Each structure stands twice: as C-alpha cells, then as structure tokens.
N, C-alpha and C positions, 0 to 999 in steps of 0.2 A: 643507043640514046647516052647522051652525055650528063655528067653530074647535074650541071647547069640546068639542061632541058628537063632533067627529072624533077629538080627541085622547082623550077617554074612550074611544072605541071601539078605537083603537090600543093603549091601554093595558090593556084588557080582554083583547083578543086577545093581547098579549104576554103577560100574566100567565099565560094558559093554555098557550101555547106554550113559554114559559120553564119553567114547572111541568112540563110533559110532557117536554121533551127538554134543559133545561139551557141555560145561557148561550151556549156555544160552538157549539151545534148548530141554534141558530136565526139567521136572518138577517133584515135589515130588510127585504129583498125578500118574504120570506116573510110578515112582518107586514102589509106592506103589501098583498099579495094577499089576505090574509085578510079586510081591511076594505075593498078596493076603491079604494085609493089608489096613488099613485105612491110609490116609495121616497123621491124628493126630497121629497114632500109629508110623508111620516112623518118624516123628518129635520127638516124645518122645525118640524113639531109637538112634536117631543121634544129636539131638540138633538144627540143621540148615543145610540149603542145602550146605552152605559153607563148614561146618564141614563135611558133607557127601562126598563132592567133595574131600576134603583133605585126609579123610580116604579112599576112593575108589581108589586113586592113579592111575587115567585112563592113565597116562603116563608112567607106570611102562613096561619096555622092557621084552620081554621074555629073559631068561637066555641064555647066549651064552655058548655053549659047549667049554671049553676051551681045550679039547683033540684034537680038529680039528687042523691039523698042521697049524702053522702060514703061511706056504707057501701057503696054500689053503683057509685063512681065507676070503680074498676079494672074492674070487669065491662062497664061502659058504654064505657069508652075501647077495649076490646079488641072489643066488639060493633060499634062503628063502623068499626074497620079491616076487619073481616070483612063488615059490609055494603058499604063501599066496593068492595071486592073483588067482591063479588056484583053490583054495578050498574056495574061496570067505571068507576068515578070515579077521579080523581086521587087518589094516596095522599099527604098532606102528610108523614107521618112518614116514609115510604120515600124521598121525593124531597129531604128536607133534607139528606142527606149529599150527593148528588150535585150538588145546586144549590151548596152550599157549596164544594164542590171544583172546579166548573167556574165559579165567579163570577168577574168581572173583579176583584174585591177580597174575596177569601176571610175576612179578618178581620172586614170589615164583615158579611158574610154570617153568621159565626159569632155577632157581636154581635146581629144581627137575630134568629137562632134562639133565643138566650139570651132576648132581650127579649119575643119573642112566645110561643114555646112554654113556656119553663121558667116564665115570669110566670104563665101560666095555671095551671100546677101549683102555683106557690108561693102563689097566692091561696087555694088550699084547704090546702096542706100547711105554709105558714108562711114568713116571710121571714127566720128565723134560720138558723145554720149547718146545724142539723139538717134543716129544712125544705128548703134548698137541695139537701143531700145526698140526701134522699130524692127530691126532684123530678127530679134527674138520673139517679137509679136507674130511676125510672118512666119516663123519657123513653127510656132506654137500652133497657128491655125493649120500649117500644112501637115504637123504631126496629127492633129486632130481630125483632119479630113481623112489623111491615109489610114489611120487607125480605124476610123468609123467605116470605111468602105471595104477595108481588107480584113480587118480582125472581127469586127462587130458586124459585118455584112449590112450596113445601113445604105439606104439610097441605092437600091440595086437598079441596074439599067433596064430591066424589064419592068420597072415602076417609076423610075425617074429619067427623064430625057436628059441624055449626058450633056448636049449643047446648052440646054437650060440651066444645067447645074454648074457647067463652067461659068456662064454669064452671071449667075447669081452668087456663088461662093467665089468666083474669081473677082467680082466688084468688091468684095469685103476684103479680100486679100489687097487687091489694087489700092483700095482707100488707105491701107496703112503705107503702101510703097509711095503713093502720092503726098501724103502728110509732109508738108514743108519742102517738097520738090521745087527745083528750079527747073523751070522748062527751058526746051531749047538745046543748050550745050550738052547736057548730059543724057539726050535721048538720041541713040544712034541713028534713028529713023529721022531726026530732024525736029 
C-alpha cells in the first residue's frame, strides 16, 4: 500500500468517525485501528488531529442533484432526510451543529457549513440578500427536522407515515423555496 493510498484510507475513516461522533470523541488511536495502522503512522501521514479533521471535511454534504425540479426541491430534501433515517445512514443536517460545536476551530466549521450547505441552496435560491435569507431559513428547517427525527426520535415511522410527513413538512420547506420564485426558466423540469 502506498503512502497516498494509506493517507486516503485514514482520511476516509476519519471522515466517517468524526461525522458520527465529532472531533472530541474520536482519537487518533481509533482512526489507526480502523485502517490497520499504528497511531504513529497515522500522525506521520496527517501531521495532527486538527489537520486530519480539516482534511476529512466531516461536514461536507452529499451533492444535491440540481436536475430535481425546483418545484419539488423542498419535498426531495425532506425525503432524503427520512430515507437516511430509514437506511441508518449518517445525517449531515443533524451532525452540522454538533460538529461545529465540538470542532477544534468552531469559526472555521461555521464557515465550512456556510460554504458547503448554504451554497448548495443558494445555487437554486439566489445569491442576493433574499436568496441568502431563504437559504438560511430552509437550512434551519432541515436541521430542525433532521435533529428531531434522528437525535430526539420524534415522528417515528411506526407512528407517522413517511409519505405524509414528506408532503406535510416538504410543503413548508417548499413554501420558502417558492417565495419570490420566478417560474419557468429556473426550473429544470420546465
């Protein structure tokens, strides 16, 4: 195994561990064990835990498929949160808050959140002050839903129909997306 592939494996394992548990709860020893290396080798490859955290980018969101029509974006974003819950996958919207709070550099983590998550929304909602405001409101609603269903275990699927929840909560998110929208040209579906 080359040093580059070892480093890539370390960064990939760290991204998952930091994403699941945050900066403070993960040790270099755990990352090393995950990839079958010694802690000393991990440090040689990455330099420091802080550098590993920065390289791992645990707050990077999954890419949003911009081919989804703007008229369904709110519903799709809600559906993804509920699908990730069903598949027991990491939830980027829920972990953004605790990753920022537990980061070695919270201000840098906030900037990363804004650059990653809000820029994805601003691509659709606009880069003007109104687009930024609506992007922040949509992000707040998604963080709220993700935290509610994952951390607090509200709205469980055995009690609340997922499709109905997508329609109900998605409509509220969609209303923020549609606020002030120009129809036609900005909707890939036409």
